[in-house]
N, C-alpha and C positions, 0 to 999 in steps of 0.2 A: 488520284485528285492532285494536282499541282497547285502551287503557290498562287498563280493567276486564277485558277478555279476558285481557291478557297479564299474569296474576295472578304474584304472587312465587313459588308452587309452580311455574309453567311456566318462570320465568327460572331458578331453581334446577335444574330436570331440564335446561334448555339449556346452563347453565353447566357442568355436568358430563357433557355430550356424552349423555344419555339419551332425548332425544326422537327420533322418526322422522323421516325425509326430509321429509315434506310438512308436519307440525306444526314442524319445526326451519326450514323455510325461512320460514313465516308468522310465527313469533317473530323471525328474523333480519330480515326487511323491517320489522317493526314497530320493533325496536331501532334500526335505520339511521336511522328518521325521527324517534324520541322521543328527545330528549336526556335526559329524567327516567329512562325505563326503562334506557336505556344506562348512567348512572350507577349505578343499582341492580345491572344486572349486573357492572359492574366491580367493584364492592365484593364482591359474591358470590364472583367470581372470586378477588379478591385473598384473601378469608378462606379460600376452599378451599384455595388455595397454603400458605397459613400452616398452617392447622389439619391439613393433610396431612403437615406435617414436624414439627409442633409436639412431639409426644411424643418421638419419636428425637431431637430436638434438645435437648430440656429433660433428657433422662436424664443426660446426661453435664455438665449445667452448674447443675443443682439439688441441693441436699442430699437424701440418700437419703429418699424417701417423700413429698418434699414436693409432686411434681407428682401424684401420687396423689391425695394430701389435698386440692388444689384441684380436681381433676377430681370427687372424690366429693362435694365441697360443691357444685359445680356442677349435678351430677346431682340431689342431694336438693333444691335449691333450684327446679329445673325441675319437679321431679315433685310440688310441692306446689300446690293448686288456684289458679286464677288470681286469684280473690277475696282469698286470703290474700296473695298477693305483691302485690296491687295491679295485676294485669296486665289486658288487655283481654279481656272474655268472648268467646269465639267460638260463632256459631250452630251449635247441635246438627245443623243440617240440612247442614252442610259438614263431613263426617267426613273426607274424603280432604285437603283444605287443612289441617285442623287438624292431621293426621297429619305431613305434610309440614313444615308450619310448626314443629311440636315438633322434628322431625328436624333443621330448619335452626338453631332457637334454642338447641338444646343444646351444640352446639359453639362457637356464637357466645359465649354465657355463660360456658362453660369457657375460652375464649379470653380474656374479660374477665377472670376470676378469676385465671387464671395470670400475665396480664400486670401485673395489679394486684399479686399476690403477689411477683412480680420487681421491681416498681416501676420498670417500665420506661416509656417513654414512650407516649403514646398517644392520638391520635385512634383509638379502635378500629376504625373503617371504613376506617382508612388504614394499615394496617400498612407495616412496613419492606419496600422492594421487593426488596433483595437480603438476605435473612436470612442464608444461609450465608456471605456476606461479613463479615457483623458477626462472626460465630464465628471466621472465619480471621483476621480483624484482630486481635481480642483475645487469640487463641492466639500470635499472631507476636510480640506485643509483648516478651515476655522471653526469646525465643529466642537462644542464642548459641554453639551447637554444631551440626556436621554432621548429627549424630543428631537434634537438636532439628528442625532443617530438614525432614530424612525425616519427622519425625511429623505434620508438617502436611499430608502429601499427601492424605488422606482429605477435609479440611475444603476444600482447593484443589480437588479434583476437584468437591465438590458446588458450590463457587462457580461453577466453570466451567460445569457442568450448568445452573445457573440462569441463566448469561449467555446461553448457546446456545437455552434454552428460552423466554427472554424473548418478550414480544409483538411488539417489533421489534429483534431483535439487533443491537448495537453492535459495528462491527467492531474499533474500538480496544479496547471492554471485552474482548471475547472473547480478542483478541490478547494482552493484558496478563495476563489470567488463565492463558491457554495458558503464556505464559512463566513465572508463579509455578508453576503445575502441573508444569512441565519441571524447574526448580530443586528444588522438593520431592521429585522423583524422583531427580535425578542430581547435586545438589550435592556438590562436594568440598572446599570450602573455607569455614569459617564466615564469612568476609567476604561470602559471597553472601546473607546474610540481609538485609544492607543493599541489594540489589536487591529484594529482596521485600518490604521496608518501603516503598521508594520508589514502586513498582508499587501496593501497596495504598493508600498514601495518594493516589495520583492516582486512584485507583477511587472512594475515599470522597469525594475533593473533587468529581470528576464528579456525584456523587449529590446533592450540595446544590444547591437551587433558586436562580436566579439571582435577587438582589435587584430586579431591575426587572422580573421576569415577572410578567404580569398574571393572576390566577388565572382571571378571566372570559373570556380570551381563548382561542378554540378552537384546538387543535392542528392544522397544516396537514394534510391527508390525504394518507397516505404507505402505500405495502404493508406488510403487516403479516401476521404467523402468524395472526391472529384476524380475516380480512376476512369480513364477514356479506353477505349477499345470496343470490345464485344459488349460492354454493359452500358454502353453510350445513353440507351434510351432510359435507364433507370437512373443512371447519374444526372441526366437532364432533371427528372423529378427530385432528386436529392438536392440539387442547385437550387431549385425553385423553392423546396421547403425550407432549405437553411435561410433562403432570403424571408421567407414567411416568419420564421422564428425570431431573425434578428428584428423585424418590425411588428412582432406581438401577435401574429395571426397564427396563433398555435393551434387551432381546432383544423383551419385550413391545412396546416401542415401536416396534421396527423392524417387527415382523410387522404391527402396525396400520398402518404408513404405506407398506410396500414396494407399488411399482407405481405411486404417483402420479406425475403429469407435471407439477405446480405447483411452481415453484421454490422457495417458501417452505416448503412441505412436504417437498421432496426435501433441504433443508438439514438439517432435523430428522431424517428418515431416514439420512441419511450419518453423521451424528453417533452416531445410536444404533446403526448398523451398526459403526461404529469401536468403541465402547466394548463391544459384544458380541461382539468379535473375528472379525468377519465382514468381514475386509479386503478380500476381492474385490467382495462387494457394495456396500461403501462405494467402493471404486474406481470401480465401473460407476456408482453413484449420483452422485458428484463429476462425473464426465465428463458425465452428462446434465444435469446443474446449469449446467455450464460452457456446453453447447451452448444451453439455454434462454436463459440471460441474465436480465436484469431486475433490479431493485433488490437481491434476494439474492444475486446473483452474486458481490458484494464478499466474502461468506462463503466461497466456494469455494477461494481460495488459503489461507486458513486452515486449511480442512478437508484440503486437499492436504498441507499442512505437518505437520498432525497425524498423518495417515497416514504420511509418511515418517519422523517421528520414532518411531512405533511401530514401524516396521521398521529402525529404526537407521540411516535413510538421511539422516544430518544435513547432508550437503553438499546435498542436494536440499531439504531442509526451509529450510535457508538461502536457497537460491534461490527458494522461494515467497514467503517472507518479503521478499526483495528486490523481486520483482515486485509485490507487495502495497504496497510502500513506493512504488515508482516510478508504480504505476496508481490507487492508492486513497487511501493515507494516509501523508503523508511521515514521520510520528512512528514507523513500522513498521521504520525502518532501525536502531532499538535493537534489535529483535528478531533481524535479521539479523546484526549486529554481535555480539550475546551468543552466539548459535550458532557463528559463525566463530571466536569467542575459544576457547569451552570445548569445542568438539566438533571442528570443522575444524583447530583449531591454527594458524590465520594470525592472528596479532597485528596485523601490518601492515594486513592486509585489515580485520581488525574494526575497527581505528583509523579507516580510511577510511569505514566503513559508519556508525560512530557520528558522524563529522563532517557526515554528509549530513542529518541531521535539522535541520529549522528551529525545533524546540520548544525554548524557553528552559529550561523545568526539565529536559527531558533532557538538553540541554548542561550544565547545572550539575551534574547528577548524573555525567555522564560525566567532566567535568572533574576531580571527586572520585574516582571510583571507577577510572577508565581512562586516566588522564592520560598514562600512559607509552605505551600503545597509539596514542594519539593523536599523541604528541609523534612517535614512530618514524614513523607514516604521514607527517606533514607533512615530516619530513626526509629520508625516502626517496624523493628525487626519481625515482631510478631504481632498479629493483629490480636491475640490473646494468649495469655500464658499463665495458667493457674495450679498451684500445687496444694492449696487451700491450708498451707502451714501458718498463714498469718491470722488464722481466724481461731477462735476459741471453740471447743467442743460445745456444741448446742444447735438450737435453731440457725438457720441460714441467715446471715444479717442483712438487713435491709440495704446496708451501703455497699452490698458486692456491686463490683463495679460494671457488670453487665447484668442488664436485668431479665430474670428467668421467666417464663411463661406460668410457672406453677411452682414458685418457692414454697408454699406451704407444705409439699409432699417430701421435701428433702431437708437434710440437716447435715452438720459437720459432726463427725466421728472420729475416734482415734483406734487405728488397727495397726497392730505391730509397731507401735511407736511412731506411727505417721498418721497426720491427719487427712481424711479422706472426704467425699461427698457420698452420701448414701440416704436411702429412703427412710424417713420417720415411721411412726406409726399409721399415720394417715396414709401414706403412699407405700405402705407394706404390702408386698406381692405384686405391687403395680405403680406406675407414677411415668410422667413425662416432664423433661426440662428441656426448653429450646432458648437459645442465648445467642448473642450477637446482633449483627446490624442485616437488614433486609438488602443493603448495597453490596455486600462481600460476594466476591465472586473470584476464580482462578486461585483456589487455596487449598492448604493440605491441613486436615484435622488429624490428630492423634491423641489417644486417650489409653490409659490403662485401666483394666476394670478386672473384677474378681466376682463370681457368684458366691454368696455367702449361703444362702439358703434357696430351695427350689422345689417347685412341685414337679409332677410327671413330665411335664414338657414347658420347660421356661422358654421365654422369648425375650430377646433383646436386639433393640434397633437402634444403629448409630446413624443419624439423620444429616443430611447436608443439603444445601440450597433450598432450605426450608421456606416457604412462604404461606404457611397454614394449610392451605387445601392442595398445595403441591409440594413434592419433594423427592430426593432420592435417598434410599435408606439401605443399608447394608444389615440384612435381618440373621441373626444369630438362633438356632434352634438345634438343640442337642449336640451334633458333632460336626455341623456344616453350616456356611453362612451363604447367603445369596443376595442379589439386587432386587430391591423393589422400586418401581417407579410410580409415584402417585402425581395424577396430572389433573389439572381443572379442564372440565368440559362442560361448559354451560354452569349451571347450578351444582352439578355433581362431580364427583371425583372419581376417576378411572384408575384402578391399580393394575398394574402389570409387571411380570417378572421374568425377563429374558432367560431362556435355559441355558444359555452358553455364559451367563454371568454368575458363576457360583464358585464355591470352593469347599475343601474338605479339612477339617481341624485335624491337628495331629494328636488329637485326645479329646475326651468328653468336655463340653463346656463347663458343665457344674463338679470338676473334679478339684476344686478348692485352689487352684494355681492362679496366679495373676497373668492375664493376658495384655498384650498391646495391638490395638486396631490403628491403621492408618487410612485414612480415605481421603483420595486427592480427586478434585474437580476442576477440569479445565475446559474453557470454551475454545475449541480447536478451528473454529470457522464460525463464520455468521449464523450457520443452522446446524451446528452439531458441538455436543458436550461429552467429554470424555471422563469416565468414572474409572478410578483404580482404587481397588480395595486389598490391603496385606494385613494378615493375622499371624502372630508368632508368639511363642509363650516368653512373658517378660525376663525370666532367667534362663533362656536357652543358650546353651554354650557356643552353638553356631548359628545365630540368628537367620542367616541367608539360607541355610540347608534346612532349616525348620518352618521356613515361613510358607505361608500358603497365599496365593494371590490370583487376582483376576481384573481384565481391563475390559471394558466395554464401552462402545461410543454409541451414544444417543442421536441417530441422526433422522429422527421419524419425520415424514412428509406431512404437512397439514396438521390436523389436529388430533392427538395432542402433540404440540410442538416442544422440543427438549426446554429443560429448566435452564436459567441463564445465571441466576444469582440466588443468594438468600442466606438464611442463618445456619447454624448448627446446633446438634442436640443430640438426646437419647430418649428412648421410651423402653419401659420395663413391663414385662407381664408375667406373673406365675413365678417370680424369684424377688430374693432379695440381693441387691447388686451394689459394690462400693466401686467409686470411680476415683481416678487419682492421675495428676500430671495431663490436665486437658490443655492442649496447645493447638493454637491455629496460626498459620504462616503463610505467606504467599507463595503459589506455585512457583517453581524455578521455571522460567521461558527457556528454552534450549535455544 
């Protein structure tokens, strides 16, 4: 196909997805090879995007009737004969092209008049790329109340739609608009408008072209939602779906894209499914997107986070943003920290997440808005550190700084000149103590213990990520230790013990010596938790040589899913045990 054959009306039909498969493929092949026709096509697409939203957008931003007036003037102008307008005469032998060009030029001229009437900037063939963001930015300027923040929600959603439906969706742009949209939905403090302003300013700054960028330098070839060539027919569907998403017709967009196995198309399909409340279809599409990989895979954790937020599983959404921060863009620690603060309720962990970003602008904003969270995160070298020396021998004080679940079963005792925690008469031969906070995660618990008396088969469990009916526990029995996983599954609890998660002690459990156990739990991804247990005699001359250890990763699919956070503690059965030097510290992030 030549440039003469690839006329404007064909490019127009191709841009709006109206060409059949064979003809679309021919146009796509020509556009791939012809920079001039490609520029024309890009201009048509940009105008189509703007004109598709122009009427709805201006109804709320222009004086009553002004939009109608300029559109009417455009129609009257274009209905005048070409000679009166000074326009080019069209040959009478080309009726189809004349009709298509008239249809094409009318909205172009209408856009010209509307934009001039509004006195907006204008190289008219290069309209603003993110118009919804402009409206959101303008509307947010004078907001000072929680109600005002909530009223921004429709604008925020439109801006997010545009970001997802862009030719090449940018992960950070999408994530920033996700957070803006979340704030407009759930803000509870007027100060949160400062976070909206900060995120919108970053988005606007990112849209400004770099001063050194050369206009003539072609952009590098990257994967995009609008690739041309052999996939032209499916590309046409993606273009139509993107426009449907921009105009809020999510259900139509999903039906158009359902069943595609192209990653870039699946990202659009998953988003359309989310917005049309097809949550199960969205989940399946995101899983398929994860399996396919490719350049669009970076959007998958953000879609997973969006799904989790729509289901009010904000702890999972936090995990997905944290995983994206680890694997894709360090700046996404801000999103993880923000949800951790306002939804999970763990200010200390939020401060730690805020601190992990290497971005100077984010660090400055955090220093202004969340300095107390960061200060606490820096000062809390240990989540808990207890050697019991501050307490008198006798009943466990009511004022103990972390509330245990069964304080009546334990007491403070003195053994070998040191204060320790042990069972009292009520808890003799058994007992349970769980302490800490349910929001703790990514931590290391260490504790010294000594079996004072034991029956034939004593049992001792050190518990982490405890949330009542679910936990991980390192079970000690005789001369071995193994991992126990107790998970919620409906009203019941399911217990499993992985065969490859166990260790052999370098001596009998009840031989009278002090042991030191260390259990580390880390969320190593949005759907996996790693448990590492180490046991060593406390007085070992060479601790590294005498230590026994195992590491196991829980990446169960479906139910029961891996534990993600929880308290610490211990349980005793058939023995009397003393505990000392209970310490819980954040896990070191490599």
